[in-house]
N, C-alpha and C positions, 0 to 999 in steps of 0.2 A: 325347156320352156314350160313344161307342165308345172314345175316348181314355182315359176314366176306367176303363172295364172292362179295357182292355188294360193299364192301369197298376196293376191289382189292387184298385181301389176296389170294395168290396162293397155299401156302403150309403151313401145320401145322406140328409141331414137338413136340414130347413128349420124355421125358427121364425116364427110369425106370431101376430097377436092371436087369442086363443081365443074360441070362440063364447059363453062366459059373459059377454062384453062385446059386446052386439049392435052391429054396425056394417056397413052395407050394402057399403062399400068393401072391408072385410076379408072379408066373405062371398064377394065376387067373387074375392078373392085365394085363399081356401081352395078354391073351385071350380076355379080355374085349376090349382092344385097337384094336386087330385084327377084332373083330366083328364090330367095328366102322369104319373099312376100313384103319386103319394104317398098314403099312408094315415095318418090321424090315429093317433098313438101315445098321447099323454098331454097333458093340460092341466095346467100347473103355475102356482102363484101365488107371488109373491115375487121372481121374476127381474127383472121390470120393475115399478116402483112403480105400484100400482093398476091394472095391466093383466095379465090372464091370458095366459100364453104357451102356444100350442098347438104341440107338437112333432109334425112329420109326417115320415115316413120312406119311402124307396123302395129296395127291394132291386134291385141291379144284377146281381149274380152272385157267384160264388165263385172263389177263386184257381184258375187253370188251367182255367176254364170248367166246373168241376164243378157239376152241377145241384143245386138244393136238394131235399132229400128230406123228406117229412113226418115221419119219425122223428128228424130232426135239429132240429126246431123245439121 
């Protein structure tokens, strides 16, 4: 991940099966991402036929290592 931060990447996104479709395997996947620091952003419908898509994001940093400030959110 350090390479991504040095490369200027600010945000990572993953997509997985959303909790609106219960599945024990994907629940484990969502917990795995949460342990890595990803936060659920939005569950959308229509991207995958009949399967809700959960978008999860993780903030890595800002260009030049600038910290995130609450007034910027």
